[in-house]
C-alpha positions, 0 to 999 in steps of 0.5 A: 601130456606133459608133467608138472610137480608141486613143491612136497611139503610144507609145516604139517603137511606132504604130498604123495604120489598124484597129490605132488605132481602130475604125469601122462595116465598112459604111464600107468605108475600112479598107485605104485608112484604114491606106494613108493611116495608114502615109503620115502617119506615115512623113512624121512620121518623116520629117520628124521631127516630134512623133508628137502632131502623127501622133495628131492629124492621124489622128484629126481625119481619122478622126473623120469616119467615125464618122459615116457609118453614122448616115448 
């Protein structure tokens, strides 16, 4: 089962966790990734950073979990 990433944000909305990407459930990181993404998003909003940065950081951190089932 291969993972994929969705657009992380748009005007008036943002996705976190499983709503934003798909990973194999064997990794058992669903709630952890959702909480991590929520923290990244809150930091971006509080510090008035672009949500492009949120998406880049989220994508970079999420991609490592795409390879786990192949090990």
